[in-house]
Structure formats: C-alpha cells, structure tokens
C-alpha positions in Angstrom: 0.0 0.0 0.0 1.1 3.6 -0.6 1.3 4.9 3.0 3.3 8.0 2.3 1.0 10.1 0.3 0.9 13.8 1.4 -2.8 13.9 1.5 -5.4 11.2 1.7 -7.3 10.0 -1.3 -10.7 8.5 -1.7 -10.6 4.7 -1.8 -12.6 3.2 -4.7 -13.1 -0.4 -6.1 -13.6 -1.3 -9.7 -15.7 -4.4 -9.8 -14.8 -7.1 -12.3 -17.9 -7.5 -14.3 -20.3 -10.2 -13.0 -23.8 -8.8 -13.1 -26.9 -10.6 -12.0 -29.3 -9.5 -14.9 -29.6 -7.4 -18.0 -32.4 -4.8 -17.9 -34.6 -6.8 -20.3 -34.3 -10.1 -18.5 -36.3 -11.4 -15.6 -35.0 -13.4 -12.7 -36.5 -16.6 -14.1 -34.8 -16.0 -17.4 -31.5 -16.2 -15.6 -31.9 -19.3 -13.6 -34.8 -21.4 -14.9 -33.3 -24.4 -16.7 -36.6 -25.4 -18.1 -38.0 -23.9 -21.3 -39.1 -24.3 -24.8 -36.6 -26.3 -26.8 -34.6 -27.2 -23.7 -31.7 -29.7 -24.4 -30.4 -31.8 -21.6 -26.8 -31.5 -22.7 -24.4 -29.0 -21.2 -23.0 -26.0 -23.1 -19.7 -27.8 -23.5 -21.3 -30.9 -24.9 -23.2 -28.8 -27.4 -20.1 -26.9 -28.5 -18.0 -30.1 -29.0 -20.9 -31.7 -30.9 -20.9 -28.9 -33.4 -18.1 -29.4 -35.9 -18.3 -25.8 -37.0 -17.2 -24.7 -33.5 -14.1 -26.9 -33.3 -11.6 -24.0 -33.4 -13.5 -22.2 -30.6 -13.7 -25.4 -28.6 -10.0 -26.0 -28.9 -9.2 -22.6 -27.3 -11.8 -23.0 -24.6 -10.4 -26.4 -23.6 -6.8 -25.2 -23.7 -7.7 -22.4 -21.3 -9.6 -24.7 -18.9 -13.0 -23.2 -19.5 -14.4 -26.5 -20.7 -14.9 -27.4 -17.0 -16.9 -24.3 -16.3 -19.1 -24.8 -19.4 -19.7 -28.4 -18.4 -20.6 -27.5 -14.8 -23.8 -26.4 -13.1 -22.9 -22.7 -13.5 -25.1 -20.8 -15.9 -23.6 -19.0 -18.9 -24.6 -17.5 -22.2 -22.0 -18.3 -24.9 -21.4 -16.5 -28.2 -19.3 -18.9 -30.2 -17.6 -17.8 -33.5 -17.8 -20.4 -36.2 -14.9 -21.9 -38.1 -15.9 -19.9 -41.2 -14.5 -16.7 -39.7 -12.3 -18.1 -36.9 -9.6 -20.3 -38.3 -7.5 -23.1 -36.8 -4.4 -21.0 -37.2 -6.0 -18.2 -35.1 -7.0 -20.7 -32.5 -3.4 -22.1 -32.3 -2.0 -18.6 -32.0 -4.3 -17.8 -29.1 -3.4 -21.1 -27.3 0.3 -20.2 -27.7 -0.3 -16.7 -26.3 -2.2 -18.2 -23.4 0.6 -20.6 -22.5 3.2 -17.9 -22.8 1.4 -15.9 -20.0 0.2 -18.8 -17.9 1.7 -18.6 -14.4 3.2 -15.2 -15.0 0.1 -13.1 -14.5 -3.1 -13.4 -12.6 -5.3 -16.0 -14.4 -8.1 -13.5 -15.2 -5.5 -11.1 -16.5 -4.2 -13.6 -19.0 -4.8 -11.8 -22.3 -6.5 -14.8 -24.0 -8.8 -15.4 -21.0 -9.8 -11.7 -20.8 -9.9 -10.7 -24.4 -11.1 -13.8 -26.0 -12.8 -16.4 -23.7 -14.5 -13.9 -21.4 -15.2 -11.6 -24.3 -17.6 -14.3 -25.7 -19.2 -15.3 -22.4 -21.8 -13.7 -20.1 -23.0 -15.0 -16.8 -26.5 -16.4 -16.6 -29.2 -16.8 -19.3 -29.7 -14.1 -21.9 -32.1 -15.0 -24.6 -33.3 -12.6 -27.3 -36.5 -11.8 -29.1 -37.4 -9.9 -32.3 -37.6 -6.8 -30.1 -34.3 -7.2 -28.3 -31.9 -4.2 -28.3 -30.0 -3.9 -25.0 -26.5 -3.7 -23.6 -25.0 -6.9 -22.2 -22.3 -7.2 -19.5 -19.7 -9.8 -20.5 -17.6 -11.8 -18.1 -14.6 -9.5 -18.6 -16.6 -6.4 -17.6 -17.1 -5.1 -21.2 -20.5 -4.0 -22.3 -21.7 -4.9 -25.8 -25.0 -4.4 -27.6 -27.2 -7.4 -28.1 -30.0 -7.1 -30.6 -32.3 -9.4 -32.4 -29.7 -10.0 -35.1 -26.3 -8.9 -33.8 -23.8 -9.4 -30.9 -21.8 -6.2 -31.0 -20.6 -5.8 -34.6 -21.1 -9.5 -35.3 -24.0 -11.1 -37.0 -25.8 -13.7 -35.0 -26.1 -17.0 -37.0 -28.1 -19.1 -34.5 -29.7 -18.0 -31.3 -31.4 -19.1 -28.1 -29.9 -22.6 -28.0 -31.2 -23.7 -24.5 -29.1 -26.2 -22.7 -28.9 -27.5 -19.1 -26.6 -24.8 -17.9 -27.2 -21.9 -20.3 -27.8 -20.5 -23.8 -25.7 -20.9 -26.9 -25.4 -18.5 -29.8 -23.2 -18.8 -32.8 -21.8 -15.6 -34.4 -20.2 -14.8 -37.7 -16.8 -13.7 -36.4 -14.6 -13.2 -33.4 -15.8 -10.4 -31.1 -13.5 -7.4 -31.1 -11.9 -6.5 -27.7 -11.7 -2.7 -27.0 -9.3 -2.0 -24.1 -9.7 0.6 -21.3 -7.1 3.3 -20.8 -5.6 1.1 -18.1 -5.5 -2.0 -20.2 -4.0 -0.3 -23.2 -0.8 0.5 -21.2 0.1 -3.2 -21.3 -0.8 -3.6 -25.0 1.6 -1.1 -26.5 5.3 -2.0 -26.6 6.2 1.7 -26.5 4.6 1.9 -23.1 6.3 -1.1 -21.4 7.9 1.1 -18.7 4.7 2.8 -17.4 2.8 -0.4 -17.7 5.3 -2.3 -15.5 4.8 0.3 -12.9 1.0 0.2 -12.9 0.9 -3.6 -13.1 3.5 -4.0 -10.4 2.1 -6.5 -7.8 2.9 -4.1 -4.9 0.0 -2.0 -6.2 -2.1 -4.2 -8.4 -4.0 -7.3 -7.4 -7.3 -9.2 -7.5 -9.3 -9.7 -4.3 -12.1 -12.2 -3.8 -15.4 -10.7 -2.5 -17.3 -13.4 -0.6 -20.3 -11.1 0.0 -20.9 -10.7 -3.7 -20.2 -14.3 -4.7 -22.8 -17.0 -4.9 -22.3 -19.7 -2.3 -23.1 -23.3 -3.3 -22.7 -25.2 0.0 -20.0 -26.7 2.2 -17.2 -29.1 1.5 -14.9 -30.2 4.3 -16.3 -27.3 6.4 -15.5 -24.7 3.8 -17.9 -22.7 1.6 -17.9 -23.6 -2.1 -18.8 -20.8 -4.4 -20.8 -21.4 -7.6 -20.0 -17.9 -8.9 -16.9 -16.2 -7.5 -16.6 -12.4 -7.8 -13.3 -10.7 -7.7 -12.5 -7.0 -7.8 -9.5 -5.4 -9.3 -7.5 -3.3 -6.8 -4.8 -0.9 -7.6 -3.4 1.6 -5.1 -2.3 3.9 -7.9 -5.9 4.4 -8.9 -6.8 5.6 -5.4 -3.6 7.7 -5.3 -4.4 9.5 -8.5 -8.2 9.5 -8.1 -8.3 8.1 -11.6 -10.1 4.8 -12.1 -8.9 4.3 -15.7 -10.1 0.6 -15.6 -13.8 1.6 -15.2 -16.0 1.3 -18.3 -18.5 3.9 -17.1 -15.9 6.7 -16.7 -14.1 8.6 -19.4 -10.4 9.7 -19.1 -7.6 11.2 -21.1 -4.2 10.0 -19.9 -0.9 11.6 -21.1 1.7 8.8 -20.9 5.5 8.9 -21.7 7.0 6.5 -24.1 9.7 4.2 -22.9 12.3 6.7 -24.1 10.7 9.6 -22.2 10.2 7.5 -19.1 13.8 6.5 -19.0 14.9 10.2 -19.3 12.5 11.3 -16.6 13.5 8.6 -14.2 17.2 9.5 -14.6 16.3 13.2 -13.9 13.8 12.5 -11.0 15.5 9.8 -9.0 18.1 12.2 -7.3 15.2 14.3 -6.1 13.9 11.4 -4.0 17.1 10.3 -2.2 16.0 9.3 1.4 18.4 8.9 4.2 19.4 5.3 5.1 17.2 5.2 8.2 14.0 6.0 6.4 11.4 3.2 6.9 10.8 1.4 3.6 13.5 3.4 2.0 14.0 1.0 -1.0 10.3 1.1 -1.7 10.2 4.9 -1.5 13.2 5.4 -3.7 11.6 3.2 -6.4 8.0 4.5 -6.1 8.3 8.2 -5.6 10.1 9.2 -8.8 7.6 7.2 -10.8 4.6 8.7 -8.9 6.1 12.1 -9.7 5.9 11.2 -13.4 2.3 9.9 -13.4 0.8 12.4 -10.9 -1.1 15.0 -12.9 -1.3 13.0 -16.1 -5.0 11.9 -16.0 -8.0 14.0 -16.8 -11.6 13.2 -16.2 -13.7 14.2 -19.2 -16.7 14.7 -16.9 -15.0 17.8 -15.7 -12.8 18.7 -18.6 -15.3 19.3 -21.3 -14.2 20.4 -24.8 -15.1 24.0 -23.9 -13.0 24.0 -20.8 -10.0 22.4 -22.5 -9.6 25.3 -24.8 -8.5 27.3 -21.8 -7.2 24.9 -19.1 -7.1 21.3 -18.0 -7.5 20.0 -14.5 -6.0 16.7 -13.8 -7.5 14.3 -11.2 -4.7 15.3 -8.8 -5.7 19.0 -8.8 -7.3 20.4 -5.7 -11.1 20.6 -5.6 -11.5 23.8 -3.7 -9.6 26.8 -2.5 -9.8 25.4 1.0 -8.2 22.1 -0.1 -5.5 24.0 -1.9 -4.7 25.8 1.3 -4.7 22.6 3.3 -2.6 20.6 0.8 -0.1 23.3 -0.4 -0.2 26.0 2.1 -1.9 28.7 0.1 -5.3 28.7 -1.7 -3.9 30.4 -4.8 -1.4 27.7 -5.5 -2.8 25.6 -8.4 -0.6 22.5 -8.9 -1.7 19.9 -11.5 -3.7 22.5 -13.4 -2.5 23.4 -16.8 -3.5 26.7 -18.3 -6.2 29.0 -17.0 -7.5 32.5 -17.7 -4.6 34.1 -16.0 -2.0 31.8 -17.5 0.2 32.6 -20.5 -1.2 31.4 -23.8 1.8 29.1 -24.2 0.6 27.2 -21.0 -2.8 26.3 -22.3 -3.2 22.6 -23.0 -3.4 22.8 -26.8 -0.9 25.6 -27.2 2.3 25.0 -29.1 4.0 23.9 -25.9 0.9 22.6 -24.2 0.7 19.2 -22.6 -1.7 17.8 -25.2 0.2 19.0 -28.2 2.2 16.5 -30.3 0.8 13.4 -28.6 -0.2 10.3 -30.4 -3.8 9.6 -29.4 -5.3 6.1 -29.1 -9.0 5.7 -28.6 -10.0 3.3 -25.8 -13.3 2.0 -24.5 -13.3 4.7 -21.7 -11.3 7.5 -23.2 -7.9 7.9 -24.8 -4.2 7.3 -24.2 -2.1 10.2 -25.3 1.4 8.9 -26.0 4.1 11.5 -25.6 7.6 11.5 -27.1 8.2 15.0 -25.9 7.2 15.4 -22.3 5.7 18.8 -21.6 4.4 18.4 -18.0 6.6 20.7 -16.0 7.8 19.5 -12.5 7.2 23.1 -11.3 3.5 22.6 -11.9 3.4 19.2 -10.2 5.8 17.9 -7.5 8.5 20.6 -7.3 6.3 22.8 -5.2 6.5 25.9 -3.0 6.8 24.8 0.7 5.0 27.4 2.9 5.5 27.1 6.7 2.9 29.4 8.3 4.4 30.6 11.6 1.1 31.0 13.4 0.4 27.2 13.0 1.6 25.4 16.2 2.1 22.3 14.2 5.0 24.1 12.4 6.8 24.9 15.6 9.1 22.3 17.1 10.3 24.2 20.1 11.2 27.5 21.7 14.4 28.4 23.6 14.2 27.8 27.3 15.7 29.1 30.6 15.7 27.7 34.0 13.3 29.2 36.6 15.5 30.2 39.5 12.7 29.3 42.0 11.2 26.1 40.6 14.3 24.9 38.7 12.0 24.0 35.8 12.8 24.9 32.3 10.5 27.5 30.8 10.1 29.0 27.3 11.4 32.5 26.7 8.6 33.5 24.3 5.0 32.6 23.7 3.1 32.5 20.4 0.4 35.1 19.9 -1.5 34.4 16.6 -2.4 37.7 14.8 -5.0 38.2 12.1 -4.9 41.0 9.5 -8.4 42.4 9.2 -9.9 43.3 5.8 -9.9 47.0 6.7 -6.2 47.0 7.4 -3.8 48.5 4.8 -1.7 45.3 5.0 -4.7 43.0 4.2 -3.7 40.8 1.3 0.0 41.5 1.8 0.5 38.9 4.6 0.2 35.3 3.5 -3.2 33.9 4.6 -3.7 37.3 6.4 -2.3 35.8 9.6 1.1 35.8 11.2 2.7 34.9 14.5 3.9 37.3 17.1 6.4 35.7 19.5 6.1 37.8 22.6 9.1 37.7 25.0 8.5 36.1 28.4 12.1 36.6 29.5 13.4 40.1 28.8 17.0 39.3 29.7 17.8 36.9 26.9 17.6 36.4 23.2 15.1 33.9 21.9 15.0 31.1 19.4 12.0 29.7 17.6 12.6 26.3 15.8 10.3 25.6 12.9 9.5 22.2 11.3 10.0 21.9 7.6 8.4 19.0 5.7 8.1 17.5 2.2 11.5 18.6 0.9 13.1 17.2 -2.3 16.8 16.4 -2.4 19.4 17.6 -4.8 17.2 20.3 -6.3 17.5 24.1 -5.6 15.3 26.0 -3.2 15.4 29.7 -2.4 14.7 30.0 1.4 12.8 33.1 2.5 11.7 34.4 5.9 8.7 36.7 5.7 8.1 39.0 8.6 5.1 41.2 9.3 4.9 44.7 10.9 3.1 45.5 14.1 0.8 47.7 12.0 -0.6 44.7 10.3 -2.4 43.7 13.5 -2.9 47.2 15.0 -2.8 50.2 12.8 -2.5 52.3 16.0 0.6 50.4 17.2 2.9 52.7 19.3 6.3 53.7 18.0 8.0 51.4 20.5 6.0 48.4 19.1 7.1 49.3 15.6 10.9 49.2 15.9 12.7 46.6 13.8 14.2 43.3 14.7 17.6 41.7 14.3 18.2 37.9 14.1 20.3 35.1 12.8 19.1 31.9 11.1 20.3 28.3 10.7 19.0 25.1 9.2 19.4 21.4 10.2 18.9 18.4 7.9 19.9 14.8 7.6 22.9 13.4 5.8 22.8 10.1 4.0 23.7 8.1 7.1 20.8 9.7 9.1 23.1 12.0 11.1 22.0 15.6 11.5 24.0 18.5 10.1 23.4 22.2 10.9 24.3 25.1 8.6 24.2 28.8 9.3 22.2 30.7 6.8 22.4 34.3 7.8 24.5 35.4 10.8 22.7 38.7 11.1 19.6 40.1 9.5 17.7 43.3 10.3 14.1 43.9 9.3 12.6 47.2 8.0 10.0 48.7 10.2 6.4 49.1 9.0 6.9 46.7 6.0 6.4 43.1 5.1 9.9 41.9 4.7 10.9 39.1 2.3 14.3 38.1 3.6 16.4 35.7 1.4 18.1 33.4 3.8 19.6 31.1 1.2 19.7 30.9 -2.6 19.6 27.6 -4.6 19.9 25.6 -1.4 20.0 21.8 -2.0 19.2 19.2 0.6 21.3 16.0 0.4 18.3 13.8 1.5 14.5 14.1 0.8 11.5 14.1 3.2 8.9 14.4 0.4 5.9 12.3 1.2 7.0 11.2 4.6 4.7 11.3 7.6 7.1 12.7 10.3 6.3 13.0 14.0 9.9 14.4 14.3 10.7 16.2 11.1 14.3 15.8 9.9 14.6 19.4 8.7 14.3 22.3 11.1 15.0 26.0 10.8 16.0 28.2 13.7 15.4 31.9 14.0 17.3 33.5 16.9 17.1 37.2 17.9 20.5 38.9 18.1 19.6 42.1 20.0 22.1 43.3 22.6 21.0 44.8 26.0 22.0 48.3 24.9 20.1 48.0 21.6 17.1 46.8 23.5 17.4 49.6 26.1 17.8 52.3 23.5 14.9 50.8 21.5 17.1 50.4 18.4 15.8 46.8 18.0 13.2 44.6 19.6 13.4 41.0 20.6 9.7 40.5 19.7 9.6 38.4 16.5 6.7 38.9 14.1 7.0 36.1 11.5 4.5 35.6 8.7 5.9 32.4 7.2 9.0 30.6 6.0 9.0 29.7 2.2 11.1 27.3 0.3 10.6 28.4 -3.3 11.9 26.4 -6.3 15.0 28.2 -7.4 14.6 30.5 -10.4 11.1 31.9 -9.6 11.4 35.7 -9.5 9.3 38.4 -7.8 8.4 36.1 -4.9 7.0 38.9 -2.8 4.5 39.7 -5.6 3.8 36.1 -6.8 0.4 34.9 -5.6 -0.4 32.5 -8.4 -3.7 34.3 -9.0 -5.7 32.1 -11.4 -9.3 31.7 -12.2 -11.0 28.5 -11.1 -12.0 25.9 -13.7 -15.6 26.8 -14.3 -17.9 29.2 -12.5 -17.5 30.4 -8.9 -14.8 29.8 -6.3 -15.5 26.1 -5.9 -14.6 23.6 -8.6 -17.5 21.6 -9.8 -15.5 18.4 -9.3 -17.1 15.3 -10.5 -15.3 12.0 -10.0 -16.3 8.4 -10.5 
C-alpha cells in the first residue's frame, strides 16, 4: 500500500464484471433451466458436438474453461464459427495463453480476458425480435445485443437452450476494446509505465465473498458457484483516476519508454531518502515514478471540450480553494492544473508547448491514451512545489528556547506564540500570507530567543530559495505605538539529515535586520540543495528544522534600536529561479464558475 501520500485519497473499487441480470431479462430467465426447446446437454457438450465450432472449442479447452461450461454454472455463450475463426488463429491464441500462464493473474491472461470472457456472459440471456439492449460480458465489457447482432457480429443461430445456459453462434470473433488502463500493457512503446501500474505491490485481484454465490459446504469450507473478484490498484486511489472503469471517461498523457527513462534519470536524485527512512527502498523506487504519473490523468466529466480550450484540471488537482490551502499552504497555488484564464497562452493545454500538443492519441473504451515522445508536463507545476510554513500554526513549531526558573528549577520557554489576524480594513490586508502571522512575545526580557520551525516534504538535490517573511506590528494594530514598531535583528540556521541519518546544521544568515512598517521578504539562502529528501514522509519528528534567533544586545534593547519580539508571517522554500516572490500569488481563475470547482469523480 502507498502509505506515504501527502494527503489522503478517496478509496474506490472497480468491480470485475459479474452482473446478475440485464435490464430486459427477468429473474426466471437467468436461472430457470426449463423452457421451450430445452436440451439436456451442457453447453460444453453442445459446443463439442458442433463441428463448425471446433476451433473455438480448442481454445476453450486449452484455457480450462471446458470445465466451467460443463458444470452447473449458468452462462450465455457467443461462439464464433470456423468460417471466420480459423484453426491458425486458434493455435495462436493457445500459444499466447501458454506464454502468459503462471506469469500473470489468471483473469489477467490476455486470452482469458480478451477472447474467452469476451464471448461469455453470466446467466441466461435469450433474445426476441424486439431485443436491443446492452449486455455485460464476463470481462466487464459492455456490448450491444439485438435481435440480429452481438456487438458488430451477425448472429447466425440464437437461443440454444441447454442445461446450464444458452448458446449463440456468431459470424466472427468479437473485437476487444481495451480501457485506458488495459491499453498501457498492449503497447510496446509503453512497457515502462505499464510495468509500474501492473506491479504487484500496487495491483492485485481480491475475492469478495459477500458478492459471490455460495453453493454449499465441502470439508467445512464454503464452495462458491460464482466467484466475484475485484481489481484493486493503489495507484488508482492515489491518482483519483479509475482508468479501468468502463463507465468513466479519461484522457491520460503517458510517456513512451524513451521519455520514461529520461524522466527517471532526472527525477531519481530528487527522492534520495536517508538510510534510516522506513521502507527506503520502496520509497526510492516508487516516488520518482509517482512524480511522473501524478497529474497525467484528466476526467472528461470535468474537462469538457469548452473547458479544455483554456485549461485542463488533472484528477490530482485540488477541488476547492480550501483544499489548496490545506494541501499546499496557500489557496492560490494551483498545482496539477494546466493553463487558465490568468496563464500565458503558451501554457494552455493545446498551445504549441501545451501538454496535449504533439501526442499520439489512441481511442480506448473509456477515453484515450495520449502517448508523448516530448514530455511537456513541468515539474514546477506538479511535484516541485513551494513549501510554505505558516508561523502561526503550532504544528509548524518544534520548540522554543528555554531558561531555568530560579525558583522552581523548571525549564521555561522564553517566548509565547500570539496568533495575529490581519483584518480586511487594514492596509496590510492581502499583503500577509493567509492574512495571519505569529507574534512571538518575550516572556524573558534578559535573553535572546530562538524559535525552531519544522520543515516537511522537501526534495533532495534540487534548488530552493529559502525566505523568511516578517510582518509589521501595524498589520495587526494600525494604531501600534512607536515602541512596538521598531525593527528586529536575528540570525538563522537550518538542520537536515545526511545520507547516514546523522543531522548537520548550517548557518544561513549570521545577522539580518528587518525594516519597520513593512512586510519583509528576507532571502536566507539561494539555490539551497538538501542531500536527502523528506517528500511524502509522515514525520512526527521532522528531519529538517530552521532556527530563527534574535541577536539584540541589551544596549540595543534599552535604546529601542531593535526589539526581541519576533513577528513572523511564514517561511517559504521556493523552487530556485522563480522571481518576484513577494509579488507572486499564483492568481488564477477556477475551472468553471464560482470559487469552488464543480469536481465530479467516478
């Protein structure tokens, strides 16, 4: 399971298709073995007795489905005749089945899923002259069944009633139309991404007893007549993109093997965890690959043709401004969204450099795969994110400096946190991040103070510009006295883990002074690279901390040249190279009308 996701995802199950009845059938139609023209033979016996179905029978037997069709289970079979399904085709299918046998889950064997189950449905499904309905096949695919056709195939004979179901013969082999998820494994150019999605650490089949049909007990264990399994893939949950579902429609931008290799080589150094990180090997493998696929899938329910001319929201994008603030530290950050009314024209999804431009598009049963030989999804718009540590949030504070109480001998903090809110009638409203900041009021006037901040979700070996943002006293009180408005002087240092898990501390700025009555953006370090990553880790004791320590002498305090009261808005780790940080607010229009995305997911 993926246990290291930064934010939780909704868990969904995509059921393998076993349905109890089509809309036009009655309960008795499904289970009643008596009827006009009933034959006492089983379906398997009927198939083997028909010489024109010998090629079909050969494949069924080679795949072990002769036992099912000779049992008490009830099926409807659509068998292609030898006239349009040759012995050579049958032999090729058998060879393909044997090549995969034992290497994949049985129901994932290509021949089982795309041929055998593509010609079988559970239970009885007879037709009349008025029939025209969709039918769920054993592999979960839906096909149209009319009075004269099964999908695109002409029905040659119909409603052959046998002891365990109904037999049809059809003119040709039924075509299999893959989902977006299935197509990944069918294209040799996409082997790399397919091996990731089909990796057994994520992908599996699970038996669901509550949805299966019990047939009695044998040796004290329940025997099931009809066993229902569900496909499970943790990556679907992680991405909120159930690309295996037939009733959803997705576009998925996927890198070819060449692009995948290039991206992995670039991204792997960004996810170098220290040697003591739990499940380190799994993290080092998984996280660079998640970084590639996160933000590549687009629900067509939300991304209509009209919307896509302007912007595209992937399934990894935030639903609301509130969730943006929760996930990324500011409501105006808009990761995994491409384009928008405020974006440059070149950033729009179908622009010359847009993410959908130049892809090779393959239609699938539930959308399309968009193969890319020229990857245009920028890491600055996905995983290489701003890290904003709001100072007023207690969770972001590890500890304060302490001194010993001379009377109790207990250690006591030298400052206390006073959260401050900037009101909408204040001239600094909108200039302070989230319109809140922290005032660290001194409890001990005789010493300098240190506030230690936690920093989480950092990438390794990639540059950050580290800023400290301070707020003026006027942002809370426009009538603040002159003594409250004097500047501050402080030093800063940062601690992080080396490869062996040992901590190293580096001074950033030995002495910095703020400017009174201004929001100060103070660059503590430029293009700073951490040797190890914490991205995606759930840390009770974060590996990375940043200290801010006042450096005000007693004489400076006495003459009111500087104050030891710290007013800190936030700490920001900004991807190196982004300019005008103090003006950048990522202002962008939501996708659709209003402040809340009309987010529709399957």
